[in-house]
C-alpha positions in Angstrom: -26.8 -21.8 13.1 -24.4 -20.1 10.4 -25.8 -16.9 11.6 -25.1 -17.6 15.1 -21.5 -18.3 14.0 -21.4 -15.0 11.8 -22.8 -13.2 14.6 -20.3 -14.3 16.7 -17.7 -13.9 14.5 -18.6 -9.9 13.8 -18.0 -9.1 17.7 -14.3 -10.3 17.7 -11.8 -7.9 19.2 -8.5 -7.2 17.3 -5.5 -5.0 17.7 -3.8 -3.8 14.8 -0.2 -2.4 15.1 1.4 -0.3 13.2 3.8 2.6 12.4 2.6 3.9 10.4 -1.3 5.1 10.2 -4.0 7.7 8.7 -3.6 10.6 8.2 0.1 9.8 6.8 -0.4 9.1 3.2 1.6 6.1 1.9 -0.2 2.6 0.8 0.0 0.8 4.5 -1.7 3.8 5.9 -4.0 3.8 2.9 -4.5 -0.1 3.4 -5.4 -0.2 6.7 -7.8 2.8 6.9 -10.2 0.8 4.2 -9.3 -2.6 7.1 -9.8 -0.6 10.3 -13.3 0.8 8.9 -14.4 -2.4 7.4 -13.8 -4.7 10.6 -15.6 -1.4 12.1 -18.8 -1.9 9.6 -18.6 -5.8 9.8 -19.4 -5.4 14.0 -16.0 -6.1 15.2 -14.1 -4.2 17.8 -10.4 -2.7 16.5 -7.7 -1.2 19.1 -4.6 0.8 17.1 -1.3 1.3 18.7 1.0 3.3 16.7 3.6 6.1 17.5 2.7 9.7 18.0 3.0 11.3 14.6 5.4 14.5 13.9 2.5 17.0 14.1 0.9 15.5 17.4 2.1 16.9 20.5 2.7 14.4 23.6 -0.7 15.5 25.6 -2.6 15.6 22.5 -6.1 13.7 22.1 -6.1 11.0 19.3 -8.2 11.4 16.5 -11.1 8.6 17.7 -14.0 10.8 15.9 -12.5 9.4 12.3 -14.5 5.7 12.9 -11.6 3.9 12.4 -11.0 1.7 15.9 -12.9 1.9 19.1 -9.7 2.4 21.0 -6.2 4.1 20.0 -3.0 3.5 22.2 0.3 6.0 21.2 3.2 5.7 22.0 6.2 7.6 21.8 7.3 8.0 17.9 10.9 9.0 16.7 11.7 9.7 12.7 12.9 6.7 10.9 16.2 7.2 9.3 15.4 8.2 5.1 11.8 8.8 6.3 11.9 11.7 8.4 7.7 12.3 7.6 7.5 8.6 9.1 7.8 7.3 12.5 9.1 4.2 14.0 7.5 3.4 17.5 9.0 2.4 20.8 7.4 0.7 23.6 8.0 -2.0 26.0 6.4 -5.8 25.6 5.6 -5.3 29.3 3.3 -2.7 28.8 1.6 -4.2 25.9 0.8 -7.0 28.2 -0.3 -5.1 31.1 -2.7 -3.4 28.8 -4.0 -6.6 27.1 -4.7 -8.1 30.3 -6.8 -5.4 31.3 -8.2 -5.7 28.0 -7.2 -8.6 26.1 -7.2 -9.2 22.4 -8.9 -12.2 20.2 -6.2 -11.5 17.8 -3.0 -9.3 16.7 -2.0 -7.9 14.0 1.0 -6.7 12.9 1.4 -4.7 10.0 5.2 -3.1 10.0 8.2 -5.0 11.3 9.5 -2.2 13.2 10.5 -2.2 16.9 6.8 -1.1 17.8 6.1 -4.3 16.0 8.8 -6.5 17.9 7.2 -5.7 21.3 3.8 -6.7 19.8 4.9 -10.1 18.6 6.9 -10.7 22.1 3.9 -9.5 23.9 1.3 -11.6 22.6 3.2 -14.8 22.1 3.8 -14.4 25.9 0.0 -14.1 26.5 -0.8 -16.6 24.0 -3.2 -14.7 21.6 -2.7 -15.3 18.2 -1.0 -13.1 16.1 -0.4 -12.3 12.6 1.9 -9.9 10.4 1.6 -8.6 7.4 4.3 -7.9 4.6 3.6 -4.6 3.1 7.1 -3.0 2.1 10.4 -4.5 0.6 12.6 -2.7 3.3 15.5 -5.2 2.3 15.1 -4.2 -1.7 15.5 -0.5 -0.1 18.6 -0.3 1.0 20.4 -0.7 -2.4 18.6 2.9 -3.3 20.1 4.6 -0.4 23.4 3.3 -0.6 22.9 0.9 1.8 22.7 -2.3 -0.6 25.2 -4.3 1.8 22.6 -4.6 4.6 20.2 -6.6 2.1 21.1 -9.8 3.4 21.1 -8.7 7.2 17.9 -6.9 6.6 16.1 -10.3 4.8 17.8 -12.4 8.1 15.9 -9.9 10.1 12.4 -10.1 7.9 12.9 -13.7 8.3 13.3 -13.8 11.9 10.6 -11.2 12.6 8.0 -12.9 10.8 8.4 -16.5 11.3 7.7 -15.6 14.8 4.1 -15.1 13.8 1.3 -17.5 12.9 0.9 -16.5 9.1 2.4 -13.7 7.2 -0.3 -11.9 4.8 1.1 -11.1 1.2 -1.0 -8.9 -1.2 0.1 -11.0 -4.3 1.2 -14.7 -5.4 4.1 -13.2 -6.6 4.9 -11.9 -2.7 4.1 -15.0 -2.0 7.1 -16.6 -4.1 9.1 -14.0 -2.8 8.6 -14.5 0.8 9.0 -18.4 0.9 12.3 -17.8 -1.2 13.7 -15.5 1.9 12.4 -18.5 3.9 9.3 -16.6 5.4 6.7 -19.3 6.1 3.4 -19.7 5.4 1.6 -16.9 3.8 -1.9 -16.3 3.6 -3.0 -14.3 0.7 -5.1 -11.1 1.5 -5.3 -8.4 -1.4 -6.5 -5.2 -1.7 -9.6 -3.5 -3.1 -10.5 0.0 -4.4 -13.2 2.5 -3.6 -14.8 3.5 -7.1 -17.2 6.1 -5.5 -14.5 7.9 -4.8 -12.0 7.3 -7.9 -13.9 8.0 -10.9 -13.6 8.5 -14.6 -16.2 11.1 -13.6 -14.2 13.1 -11.6 -12.1 14.5 -14.5 -11.8 18.5 -14.2 -11.4 20.7 -17.7 -10.0 23.8 -15.1 -7.5 21.8 -13.9 -6.2 20.3 -17.1 -6.4 24.0 -18.2 -4.0 25.1 -15.1 -1.4 21.9 -16.3 -1.2 23.9 -19.9 -3.4 21.0 -21.5 -5.9 21.4 -24.7 -8.7 19.2 -25.1 -6.4 16.5 -26.9 -3.2 16.6 -25.4 -2.0 14.2 -22.8 -1.9 14.2 -19.5 0.9 11.7 -18.5 0.6 11.6 -14.7 2.3 9.9 -11.5 1.1 9.4 -8.0 3.2 8.8 -5.6 6.1 9.3 -3.1 8.7 11.3 -4.6 11.8 8.7 -3.5 14.6 6.9 -5.1 13.4 2.9 -4.2 9.9 4.3 -6.7 12.3 3.8 -10.4 11.5 7.5 -11.0 14.5 8.5 -13.1 12.4 5.5 -15.5 9.4 7.7 -15.3 11.2 10.7 -16.3 13.3 8.9 -19.0 10.0 7.7 -20.4 7.8 10.6 -20.3 10.5 12.5 -22.2 10.6 9.9 -25.0 6.6 10.7 -25.0 7.4 14.3 -25.5 9.8 13.8 -28.1 7.0 12.9 -30.5 4.1 14.9 -28.7 5.5 18.0 -27.4 2.2 19.0 -26.0 2.4 16.5 -23.3 2.9 17.7 -19.6 4.1 15.1 -16.7 2.0 15.6 -13.8 3.6 14.3 -10.8 1.2 14.0 -7.4 3.2 13.5 -4.0 6.2 14.9 -2.3 9.2 13.2 -0.7 13.1 13.6 -1.0 13.7 13.7 -4.7 10.9 16.5 -5.4 13.7 19.4 -5.2 16.1 17.3 -7.3 13.6 17.2 -9.7 11.8 20.3 -9.9 15.0 22.1 -10.5 16.0 19.9 -13.3 12.7 19.7 -14.9 11.0 23.4 -14.5 8.3 22.5 -17.0 6.9 19.3 -15.0 3.8 20.0 -12.6 4.5 19.6 -9.0 1.1 19.1 -7.2 2.1 18.2 -3.8 0.6 15.9 -1.9 -3.5 15.8 -2.5 -6.1 14.1 -0.4 -9.4 13.0 -0.8 -11.6 14.8 -3.7 -8.6 16.8 -4.4 -7.0 13.2 -5.5 -9.3 11.9 -7.0 -9.9 15.0 -9.3 -6.3 14.7 -10.0 -6.0 11.0 -10.9 -9.3 11.4 -13.3 -7.8 14.8 -15.0 -5.0 12.6 -16.3 -4.5 10.1 -19.2 -1.5 8.0 -19.1 -0.4 6.1 -15.8 3.2 5.5 -15.1 3.7 3.3 -12.2 7.6 2.5 -12.7 8.6 0.7 -9.2 10.2 -2.6 -8.9 10.1 -2.5 -4.8 6.3 -2.0 -3.8 4.7 -5.1 -2.1 1.3 -3.9 -4.2 0.8 -0.4 -5.6 -2.7 0.8 -4.2 -2.1 3.6 -6.9 -2.7 1.0 -9.8 -5.9 0.1 -9.0 -6.9 3.9 -7.8 -5.4 4.7 -11.4 -7.6 1.8 -13.0 -10.9 3.1 -11.0 -10.2 6.3 -12.5 -10.4 5.7 -15.7 -6.6 5.9 -16.5 -4.3 3.7 -18.6 -1.6 2.3 -16.8 2.1 1.2 -17.8 3.8 -1.0 -15.1 6.3 -3.7 -14.8 5.0 -7.3 -14.0 4.7 -7.1 -10.5 2.7 -6.6 -7.5 -0.9 -4.8 -8.0 0.4 -5.2 -12.0 1.0 -8.8 -12.0 -2.4 -9.7 -10.3 -4.7 -7.1 -12.1 -3.5 -5.7 -15.5 -3.9 -7.8 -18.6 -1.4 -6.4 -21.0 -3.2 -4.5 -24.2 -6.6 -5.0 -22.4 -6.7 -3.2 -19.7 -3.7 -2.0 -19.1 0.0 -2.5 -20.3 3.0 -4.3 -18.2 6.4 -4.5 -18.8 8.9 -7.8 -17.6 10.6 -6.5 -14.9 14.1 -6.2 -16.6 13.0 -4.9 -19.6 12.7 -1.1 -19.0 12.4 -0.4 -22.7 9.2 -2.6 -22.7 8.4 0.0 -20.0 9.2 2.6 -22.2 7.5 1.1 -25.8 4.4 0.4 -24.0 3.5 4.0 -22.8 4.8 5.1 -26.3 2.2 2.9 -27.8 -0.7 4.3 -25.9 0.5 7.9 -26.5 0.6 7.2 -30.3 -2.9 5.4 -30.5 -5.8 7.1 -29.1 -8.2 4.3 -29.9 -6.1 2.0 -27.7 -5.4 4.3 -25.3 -9.2 4.7 -25.2 -10.4 0.9 -24.9 -7.5 0.3 -22.6 -9.1 3.3 -20.1 -12.5 2.0 -20.3 -11.5 -1.6 -19.6 -9.8 -0.6 -17.1 -12.4 1.4 -15.5 -14.7 -2.0 -15.8 -12.3 -4.1 -14.0 -11.7 -2.1 -11.5 -15.6 -2.4 -10.2 -14.9 -5.8 -9.4 -12.3 -5.0 -6.7 -14.3 -3.9 -4.0 -13.3 -4.0 -0.6 -15.8 -5.8 1.2 -14.6 -9.2 -0.4 -11.0 -8.2 1.1 -12.2 -7.9 4.6 -13.6 -11.0 5.0 -10.9 -12.8 3.4 -8.8 -11.2 6.1 -11.2 -12.2 9.2 -10.8 -16.1 8.1 -6.8 -15.8 7.5 -6.8 -13.2 11.3 -9.6 -14.7 13.4 -8.6 -18.6 13.0 -5.4 -18.8 14.0 -3.2 -20.9 16.7 -2.4 -18.7 20.2 1.4 -17.7 20.7 3.5 -19.8 18.0 5.4 -19.1 14.9 5.9 -21.2 12.0 7.3 -24.0 13.4 4.4 -24.6 16.0 1.6 -23.9 13.5 -0.9 -26.7 12.0 -0.5 -25.5 8.4 -4.2 -27.3 7.5 -5.6 -24.9 10.0 -5.2 -21.8 7.3 -5.7 -20.4 3.8 -1.9 -21.4 2.1 -0.9 -19.9 -1.3 
């Protein structure tokens, strides 16, 4: 009987709606890549709806050969203000209803809360299709980093309206569940993240690459991986590295990624090593060739790079939020500081730079712990949360006993 139920579950048809998707590089796109791959491997039929990306022409054929989905529907895409390399999607909900009448999904998962997400939720509710959402990005908190902090309350209200129209909002950490509860978003389901420890591994350390960075065998590579943007709190990373360099002049700061702050940072700090965007095996080599990983963000809902750094055998310094709050144990497999305590963040990094024994012990334990964070268990949890939802209702119409509540 159990085998029959599992076989039936593997045949579900799910539609993933997102305004960002691979090959774009960001935490949401990375998460969706693993989600789609995992669902396909478990026998589900996956349809993706996304905006046309900036490298695609209107008549171009979508990359159906990526193995991430069974079908893909591309809608009009326009640049996202402040993130010109990303798009938001524009589509009428009536178009989605026509599409789903021809090929009705068993469930819809909306990963982003832009116009495309709104249209998808509206269409699903109208048709009685179960629809869930994901809280992947703290857009309301980003506003203060772009000079429009006055909009934060408005963005919070919008997020509350959007997510409460779905059956459940998936969050990656327990702290994020508390955050969205304070915003008035209920209920929440815990869906965390995994890491590919085959791709990200200490064995991919590249001594030739470290030599290109100007490092000798015992010199410290202080590394940051992510978007070079205001909301990532790079000011903290720079201040931290400068303190380290004051005591260890041979240390180098390695920044992997791109974004609106790159030019400014490069002009002010020409001695920093800017590696640009890296993908695949090249990204894995860059991680593994570092020593001490700085993750200064206070706005990320999770921070996949924390797990990737752990898997690569790096000593992570982060604030007690997102992935760090869930997976780092202070002075055991990483270092973490309370959100208001910037000086503790710096002190933790300085300790790692000054104490090779502590650094090496933490790096080894981080790798061991990352080996337990596989994606398979997270895909199974996603199935349980998304494929067991009531159809076409928001929060006030839900039987709370039917879902996993944090």
